[in-house]
SEFIZA-3560 file (N, C-alpha, C; in Angstrom, 3 decimals):
REM SEFIZA-3560
<numar><xx>-9.310</xx><yy>19.325</yy><zz>-8.113</zz><atom>N</atom></numar>
<numar><xx>-8.260</xx><yy>19.680</yy><zz>-8.690</zz><atom>CA</atom></numar>
<numar><xx>-8.037</xx><yy>18.116</yy><zz>-8.639</zz><atom>C</atom></numar>
<numar><xx>-7.278</xx><yy>17.515</yy><zz>-9.944</zz><atom>N</atom></numar>
<numar><xx>-6.672</xx><yy>16.217</yy><zz>-9.541</zz><atom>CA</atom></numar>
<numar><xx>-5.079</xx><yy>16.085</yy><zz>-9.687</zz><atom>C</atom></numar>
<numar><xx>-4.599</xx><yy>15.343</yy><zz>-9.197</zz><atom>N</atom></numar>
<numar><xx>-3.333</xx><yy>15.236</yy><zz>-9.412</zz><atom>CA</atom></numar>
<numar><xx>-2.803</xx><yy>14.800</yy><zz>-10.851</zz><atom>C</atom></numar>
<numar><xx>-1.701</xx><yy>15.303</yy><zz>-11.077</zz><atom>N</atom></numar>
<numar><xx>-0.976</xx><yy>14.627</yy><zz>-12.592</zz><atom>CA</atom></numar>
<numar><xx>-0.129</xx><yy>13.353</yy><zz>-12.021</zz><atom>C</atom></numar>
<numar><xx>-0.127</xx><yy>12.563</yy><zz>-13.007</zz><atom>N</atom></numar>
<numar><xx>0.720</xx><yy>11.304</yy><zz>-12.872</zz><atom>CA</atom></numar>
<numar><xx>1.176</xx><yy>10.999</yy><zz>-13.968</zz><atom>C</atom></numar>
<numar><xx>2.373</xx><yy>11.038</yy><zz>-14.554</zz><atom>N</atom></numar>
<numar><xx>2.845</xx><yy>11.031</yy><zz>-15.780</zz><atom>CA</atom></numar>
<numar><xx>2.299</xx><yy>11.024</yy><zz>-16.501</zz><atom>C</atom></numar>
<numar><xx>1.568</xx><yy>12.512</yy><zz>-16.301</zz><atom>N</atom></numar>
<numar><xx>1.037</xx><yy>13.400</yy><zz>-17.634</zz><atom>CA</atom></numar>
<numar><xx>-0.571</xx><yy>13.220</yy><zz>-17.614</zz><atom>C</atom></numar>
<numar><xx>-1.134</xx><yy>12.477</yy><zz>-16.657</zz><atom>N</atom></numar>
<numar><xx>-2.460</xx><yy>12.196</yy><zz>-16.740</zz><atom>CA</atom></numar>
<numar><xx>-3.175</xx><yy>12.323</yy><zz>-15.715</zz><atom>C</atom></numar>
<numar><xx>-4.448</xx><yy>13.023</yy><zz>-15.669</zz><atom>N</atom></numar>
<numar><xx>-5.105</xx><yy>13.137</yy><zz>-14.259</zz><atom>CA</atom></numar>
<numar><xx>-5.797</xx><yy>12.134</yy><zz>-13.814</zz><atom>C</atom></numar>
<numar><xx>-5.393</xx><yy>12.435</yy><zz>-12.525</zz><atom>N</atom></numar>
<numar><xx>-5.894</xx><yy>11.024</yy><zz>-11.515</zz><atom>CA</atom></numar>
<numar><xx>-6.518</xx><yy>12.028</yy><zz>-10.200</zz><atom>C</atom></numar>
<numar><xx>-7.855</xx><yy>11.385</yy><zz>-9.768</zz><atom>N</atom></numar>
<numar><xx>-8.480</xx><yy>11.706</yy><zz>-8.715</zz><atom>CA</atom></numar>
<numar><xx>-7.703</xx><yy>11.928</yy><zz>-7.793</zz><atom>C</atom></numar>
<numar><xx>-7.723</xx><yy>13.380</yy><zz>-6.904</zz><atom>N</atom></numar>
<numar><xx>-7.197</xx><yy>13.621</yy><zz>-5.733</zz><atom>CA</atom></numar>
<numar><xx>-8.132</xx><yy>13.057</yy><zz>-4.825</zz><atom>C</atom></numar>
<numar><xx>-7.767</xx><yy>12.907</yy><zz>-3.351</zz><atom>N</atom></numar>
<numar><xx>-8.696</xx><yy>12.635</yy><zz>-2.102</zz><atom>CA</atom></numar>
<numar><xx>-7.566</xx><yy>13.171</yy><zz>-1.008</zz><atom>C</atom></numar>
<numar><xx>-8.596</xx><yy>13.526</yy><zz>0.341</zz><atom>N</atom></numar>
<numar><xx>-7.929</xx><yy>13.706</yy><zz>1.214</zz><atom>CA</atom></numar>
<numar><xx>-6.963</xx><yy>12.412</yy><zz>1.714</zz><atom>C</atom></numar>
<numar><xx>-5.726</xx><yy>12.778</yy><zz>2.331</zz><atom>N</atom></numar>
<numar><xx>-5.087</xx><yy>11.945</yy><zz>2.611</zz><atom>CA</atom></numar>
<numar><xx>-4.139</xx><yy>10.784</yy><zz>1.878</zz><atom>C</atom></numar>
<numar><xx>-4.484</xx><yy>11.185</yy><zz>0.646</zz><atom>N</atom></numar>
<numar><xx>-3.720</xx><yy>10.345</yy><zz>-0.389</zz><atom>CA</atom></numar>
<numar><xx>-2.116</xx><yy>10.370</yy><zz>-0.229</zz><atom>C</atom></numar>
<numar><xx>-1.625</xx><yy>8.905</yy><zz>-0.286</zz><atom>N</atom></numar>
<numar><xx>-0.377</xx><yy>8.826</yy><zz>0.114</zz><atom>CA</atom></numar>
<numar><xx>0.444</xx><yy>8.591</yy><zz>-1.341</zz><atom>C</atom></numar>
<numar><xx>1.814</xx><yy>8.464</yy><zz>-1.181</zz><atom>N</atom></numar>
<numar><xx>2.508</xx><yy>8.142</yy><zz>-2.651</zz><atom>CA</atom></numar>
<numar><xx>2.272</xx><yy>7.002</yy><zz>-2.571</zz><atom>C</atom></numar>
<numar><xx>2.543</xx><yy>5.912</yy><zz>-1.421</zz><atom>N</atom></numar>
<numar><xx>2.139</xx><yy>4.685</yy><zz>-1.762</zz><atom>CA</atom></numar>
<numar><xx>0.599</xx><yy>4.046</yy><zz>-2.312</zz><atom>C</atom></numar>
<numar><xx>-0.395</xx><yy>5.358</yy><zz>-1.971</zz><atom>N</atom></numar>
<numar><xx>-1.524</xx><yy>4.976</yy><zz>-1.900</zz><atom>CA</atom></numar>
<numar><xx>-2.253</xx><yy>5.151</yy><zz>-3.306</zz><atom>C</atom></numar>
<numar><xx>-1.396</xx><yy>6.161</yy><zz>-3.801</zz><atom>N</atom></numar>
<numar><xx>-1.463</xx><yy>6.478</yy><zz>-5.510</zz><atom>CA</atom></numar>
<numar><xx>-1.082</xx><yy>5.638</yy><zz>-6.216</zz><atom>C</atom></numar>
<numar><xx>0.464</xx><yy>4.950</yy><zz>-5.810</zz><atom>N</atom></numar>
<numar><xx>0.960</xx><yy>3.658</yy><zz>-6.803</zz><atom>CA</atom></numar>
<numar><xx>-0.036</xx><yy>2.370</yy><zz>-6.928</zz><atom>C</atom></numar>
<numar><xx>-0.572</xx><yy>2.028</yy><zz>-5.485</zz><atom>N</atom></numar>
<numar><xx>-1.724</xx><yy>1.042</yy><zz>-5.697</zz><atom>CA</atom></numar>
<numar><xx>-2.851</xx><yy>1.241</yy><zz>-6.333</zz><atom>C</atom></numar>
<numar><xx>-3.498</xx><yy>2.562</yy><zz>-6.150</zz><atom>N</atom></numar>
<numar><xx>-4.562</xx><yy>3.151</yy><zz>-7.014</zz><atom>CA</atom></numar>
<numar><xx>-4.184</xx><yy>3.191</yy><zz>-8.357</zz><atom>C</atom></numar>
<numar><xx>-3.142</xx><yy>3.149</yy><zz>-9.014</zz><atom>N</atom></numar>
<numar><xx>-2.940</xx><yy>3.056</yy><zz>-10.455</zz><atom>CA</atom></numar>
<numar><xx>-2.323</xx><yy>2.033</yy><zz>-10.555</zz><atom>C</atom></numar>
<numar><xx>-2.160</xx><yy>0.829</yy><zz>-9.639</zz><atom>N</atom></numar>
<numar><xx>-1.596</xx><yy>-0.732</yy><zz>-10.225</zz><atom>CA</atom></numar>
<numar><xx>-0.424</xx><yy>-0.360</yy><zz>-10.254</zz><atom>C</atom></numar>
<numar><xx>0.960</xx><yy>0.373</yy><zz>-10.019</zz><atom>N</atom></numar>
<numar><xx>2.171</xx><yy>0.381</yy><zz>-10.152</zz><atom>CA</atom></numar>
<numar><xx>2.638</xx><yy>-0.576</yy><zz>-9.301</zz><atom>C</atom></numar>
<numar><xx>2.760</xx><yy>-1.732</yy><zz>-9.464</zz><atom>N</atom></numar>
<numar><xx>3.870</xx><yy>-2.449</yy><zz>-8.660</zz><atom>CA</atom></numar>
<numar><xx>4.546</xx><yy>-3.162</yy><zz>-9.041</zz><atom>C</atom></numar>
<numar><xx>5.454</xx><yy>-2.726</yy><zz>-10.239</zz><atom>N</atom></numar>
<numar><xx>6.618</xx><yy>-3.169</yy><zz>-10.779</zz><atom>CA</atom></numar>
<numar><xx>7.591</xx><yy>-2.829</yy><zz>-9.555</zz><atom>C</atom></numar>
<numar><xx>8.648</xx><yy>-3.874</yy><zz>-8.959</zz><atom>N</atom></numar>
<numar><xx>9.524</xx><yy>-3.098</yy><zz>-7.869</zz><atom>CA</atom></numar>
<numar><xx>10.268</xx><yy>-2.213</yy><zz>-8.021</zz><atom>C</atom></numar>
<numar><xx>11.092</xx><yy>-2.142</yy><zz>-8.840</zz><atom>N</atom></numar>
<numar><xx>12.130</xx><yy>-1.337</yy><zz>-9.285</zz><atom>CA</atom></numar>
<numar><xx>11.479</xx><yy>0.012</yy><zz>-9.892</zz><atom>C</atom></numar>
<numar><xx>11.111</xx><yy>1.086</yy><zz>-8.805</zz><atom>N</atom></numar>
<numar><xx>10.553</xx><yy>2.337</yy><zz>-9.438</zz><atom>CA</atom></numar>
<numar><xx>10.982</xx><yy>3.515</yy><zz>-8.739</zz><atom>C</atom></numar>
<numar><xx>11.061</xx><yy>4.873</yy><zz>-9.197</zz><atom>N</atom></numar>
<numar><xx>11.337</xx><yy>6.086</yy><zz>-8.329</zz><atom>CA</atom></numar>
<numar><xx>10.093</xx><yy>6.704</yy><zz>-8.433</zz><atom>C</atom></numar>
<numar><xx>9.773</xx><yy>7.555</yy><zz>-7.187</zz><atom>N</atom></numar>
<numar><xx>8.878</xx><yy>8.502</yy><zz>-7.479</zz><atom>CA</atom></numar>
<numar><xx>9.182</xx><yy>10.055</yy><zz>-7.370</zz><atom>C</atom></numar>
<numar><xx>8.624</xx><yy>11.041</yy><zz>-8.409</zz><atom>N</atom></numar>
<numar><xx>9.293</xx><yy>12.055</yy><zz>-8.375</zz><atom>CA</atom></numar>
<numar><xx>7.716</xx><yy>13.143</yy><zz>-8.127</zz><atom>C</atom></numar>
<numar><xx>7.905</xx><yy>13.741</yy><zz>-7.146</zz><atom>N</atom></numar>
<numar><xx>6.824</xx><yy>14.435</yy><zz>-6.538</zz><atom>CA</atom></numar>
<numar><xx>7.290</xx><yy>16.097</yy><zz>-6.755</zz><atom>C</atom></numar>
<numar><xx>6.812</xx><yy>16.802</yy><zz>-7.861</zz><atom>N</atom></numar>
<numar><xx>6.807</xx><yy>18.243</yy><zz>-7.564</zz><atom>CA</atom></numar>
<numar><xx>8.458</xx><yy>18.367</yy><zz>-8.315</zz><atom>C</atom></numar>
<numar><xx>9.008</xx><yy>17.399</yy><zz>-8.900</zz><atom>N</atom></numar>
<numar><xx>10.269</xx><yy>17.869</yy><zz>-9.235</zz><atom>CA</atom></numar>
<numar><xx>11.288</xx><yy>17.316</yy><zz>-8.313</zz><atom>C</atom></numar>
<numar><xx>11.093</xx><yy>16.563</yy><zz>-7.106</zz><atom>N</atom></numar>
<numar><xx>11.683</xx><yy>16.037</yy><zz>-6.003</zz><atom>CA</atom></numar>
<numar><xx>11.691</xx><yy>14.621</yy><zz>-5.627</zz><atom>C</atom></numar>
<numar><xx>12.827</xx><yy>13.741</yy><zz>-5.884</zz><atom>N</atom></numar>
<numar><xx>12.395</xx><yy>12.258</yy><zz>-5.333</zz><atom>CA</atom></numar>
<numar><xx>12.115</xx><yy>11.905</yy><zz>-4.180</zz><atom>C</atom></numar>
<numar><xx>11.185</xx><yy>11.237</yy><zz>-4.360</zz><atom>N</atom></numar>
<numar><xx>10.671</xx><yy>10.718</yy><zz>-2.822</zz><atom>CA</atom></numar>
<numar><xx>11.223</xx><yy>9.139</yy><zz>-2.343</zz><atom>C</atom></numar>
<numar><xx>12.066</xx><yy>9.464</yy><zz>-1.241</zz><atom>N</atom></numar>
<numar><xx>12.880</xx><yy>8.328</yy><zz>-0.624</zz><atom>CA</atom></numar>
<numar><xx>11.563</xx><yy>7.315</yy><zz>-0.304</zz><atom>C</atom></numar>
<numar><xx>12.228</xx><yy>5.792</yy><zz>-0.916</zz><atom>N</atom></numar>
<numar><xx>10.985</xx><yy>4.674</yy><zz>-0.995</zz><atom>CA</atom></numar>
<numar><xx>10.560</xx><yy>4.743</yy><zz>0.678</zz><atom>C</atom></numar>
<numar><xx>11.525</xx><yy>4.608</yy><zz>2.206</zz><atom>N</atom></numar>
<numar><xx>10.992</xx><yy>4.940</yy><zz>3.484</zz><atom>CA</atom></numar>
<numar><xx>9.757</xx><yy>5.865</yy><zz>3.229</zz><atom>C</atom></numar>
<numar><xx>9.438</xx><yy>6.890</yy><zz>2.772</zz><atom>N</atom></numar>
<numar><xx>8.893</xx><yy>7.836</yy><zz>2.821</zz><atom>CA</atom></numar>
<numar><xx>7.276</xx><yy>7.949</yy><zz>2.046</zz><atom>C</atom></numar>
<numar><xx>7.070</xx><yy>6.876</yy><zz>1.013</zz><atom>N</atom></numar>
<numar><xx>5.980</xx><yy>6.329</yy><zz>0.158</zz><atom>CA</atom></numar>
<numar><xx>4.518</xx><yy>6.317</yy><zz>1.146</zz><atom>C</atom></numar>
<numar><xx>5.054</xx><yy>5.464</yy><zz>2.395</zz><atom>N</atom></numar>
<numar><xx>3.555</xx><yy>5.448</yy><zz>2.979</zz><atom>CA</atom></numar>
<numar><xx>3.018</xx><yy>6.663</yy><zz>4.024</zz><atom>C</atom></numar>
<numar><xx>4.016</xx><yy>7.429</yy><zz>4.138</zz><atom>N</atom></numar>
<numar><xx>3.638</xx><yy>8.654</yy><zz>5.239</zz><atom>CA</atom></numar>
<numar><xx>3.607</xx><yy>9.846</yy><zz>4.034</zz><atom>C</atom></numar>
<numar><xx>4.158</xx><yy>10.000</yy><zz>2.879</zz><atom>N</atom></numar>
<numar><xx>3.904</xx><yy>11.395</yy><zz>2.467</zz><atom>CA</atom></numar>
<numar><xx>3.258</xx><yy>11.585</yy><zz>1.499</zz><atom>C</atom></numar>
<numar><xx>2.427</xx><yy>12.605</yy><zz>2.140</zz><atom>N</atom></numar>
<numar><xx>0.886</xx><yy>12.715</yy><zz>1.261</zz><atom>CA</atom></numar>
<numar><xx>1.001</xx><yy>13.796</yy><zz>-0.010</zz><atom>C</atom></numar>
<numar><xx>0.357</xx><yy>12.986</yy><zz>-1.072</zz><atom>N</atom></numar>
<numar><xx>0.207</xx><yy>13.867</yy><zz>-1.927</zz><atom>CA</atom></numar>
<numar><xx>-1.365</xx><yy>15.037</yy><zz>-2.232</zz><atom>C</atom></numar>
<numar><xx>-0.455</xx><yy>16.010</yy><zz>-2.533</zz><atom>N</atom></numar>
<numar><xx>-1.360</xx><yy>17.171</yy><zz>-2.251</zz><atom>CA</atom></numar>
<numar><xx>-2.450</xx><yy>17.706</yy><zz>-3.764</zz><atom>C</atom></numar>
<numar><xx>-3.825</xx><yy>18.172</yy><zz>-3.572</zz><atom>N</atom></numar>
<numar><xx>-4.170</xx><yy>18.336</yy><zz>-4.351</zz><atom>CA</atom></numar>
<numar><xx>-3.579</xx><yy>19.296</yy><zz>-5.472</zz><atom>C</atom></numar>
<numar><xx>-3.850</xx><yy>19.143</yy><zz>-6.875</zz><atom>N</atom></numar>
<numar><xx>-2.665</xx><yy>19.648</yy><zz>-8.021</zz><atom>CA</atom></numar>
<numar><xx>-1.213</xx><yy>19.198</yy><zz>-8.450</zz><atom>C</atom></numar>
<numar><xx>-0.922</xx><yy>18.289</yy><zz>-7.494</zz><atom>N</atom></numar>
<numar><xx>0.692</xx><yy>17.935</yy><zz>-7.389</zz><atom>CA</atom></numar>
<numar><xx>0.973</xx><yy>17.112</yy><zz>-8.826</zz><atom>C</atom></numar>
<numar><xx>2.437</xx><yy>17.429</yy><zz>-9.035</zz><atom>N</atom></numar>
<numar><xx>2.690</xx><yy>16.508</yy><zz>-10.137</zz><atom>CA</atom></numar>
<numar><xx>3.802</xx><yy>15.533</yy><zz>-9.622</zz><atom>C</atom></numar>
<numar><xx>3.345</xx><yy>14.010</yy><zz>-10.016</zz><atom>N</atom></numar>
<numar><xx>4.019</xx><yy>12.865</yy><zz>-9.749</zz><atom>CA</atom></numar>
<numar><xx>4.594</xx><yy>12.392</yy><zz>-11.132</zz><atom>C</atom></numar>
<numar><xx>5.823</xx><yy>11.682</yy><zz>-10.876</zz><atom>N</atom></numar>
<numar><xx>6.436</xx><yy>11.064</yy><zz>-11.866</zz><atom>CA</atom></numar>
<numar><xx>6.752</xx><yy>9.733</yy><zz>-11.620</zz><atom>C</atom></numar>
<numar><xx>5.798</xx><yy>8.553</yy><zz>-12.056</zz><atom>N</atom></numar>
<numar><xx>6.673</xx><yy>7.319</yy><zz>-11.425</zz><atom>CA</atom></numar>
<numar><xx>7.829</xx><yy>6.464</yy><zz>-12.519</zz><atom>C</atom></numar>
<numar><xx>8.739</xx><yy>6.629</yy><zz>-12.273</zz><atom>N</atom></numar>
<numar><xx>9.662</xx><yy>6.209</yy><zz>-13.135</zz><atom>CA</atom></numar>
<numar><xx>10.208</xx><yy>4.407</yy><zz>-12.731</zz><atom>C</atom></numar>
<numar><xx>9.832</xx><yy>3.668</yy><zz>-13.966</zz><atom>N</atom></numar>
<numar><xx>9.972</xx><yy>2.256</yy><zz>-13.807</zz><atom>CA</atom></numar>
<numar><xx>11.426</xx><yy>1.908</yy><zz>-13.945</zz><atom>C</atom></numar>
<numar><xx>12.306</xx><yy>1.557</yy><zz>-13.363</zz><atom>N</atom></numar>
<numar><xx>13.457</xx><yy>0.726</yy><zz>-13.390</zz><atom>CA</atom></numar>
<numar><xx>13.513</xx><yy>-0.413</yy><zz>-14.198</zz><atom>C</atom></numar>
<numar><xx>14.609</xx><yy>-0.462</yy><zz>-15.516</zz><atom>N</atom></numar>
<numar><xx>14.584</xx><yy>-1.736</yy><zz>-16.278</zz><atom>CA</atom></numar>
<numar><xx>16.176</xx><yy>-2.249</yy><zz>-15.777</zz><atom>C</atom></numar>
<numar><xx>16.240</xx><yy>-3.690</yy><zz>-15.679</zz><atom>N</atom></numar>
<numar><xx>17.489</xx><yy>-4.031</yy><zz>-15.519</zz><atom>CA</atom></numar>
<numar><xx>17.341</xx><yy>-5.227</yy><zz>-16.358</zz><atom>C</atom></numar>
<numar><xx>18.489</xx><yy>-5.812</yy><zz>-17.175</zz><atom>N</atom></numar>
<numar><xx>18.664</xx><yy>-6.736</yy><zz>-17.967</zz><atom>CA</atom></numar>
<numar><xx>20.013</xx><yy>-6.953</yy><zz>-19.277</zz><atom>C</atom></numar>
<numar><xx>20.199</xx><yy>-7.615</yy><zz>-19.921</zz><atom>N</atom></numar>
<numar><xx>21.351</xx><yy>-7.703</yy><zz>-20.664</zz><atom>CA</atom></numar>
<numar><xx>21.120</xx><yy>-8.345</yy><zz>-21.834</zz><atom>C</atom></numar>
//
């Protein structure tokens, strides 16, 4: 079963981390928030927090400007 990232299916693999998922999706914008199954994942946890089969992930890019 794939994970759902921002409403779209993405292939899941064993050991997939939040950081790995962001790299696979090419989400390189520096200001972003990751929501995993409805809970925010703090940035320091991205390299070790695993994404499980069927999880729902929302990545929100924060914009600044004026």
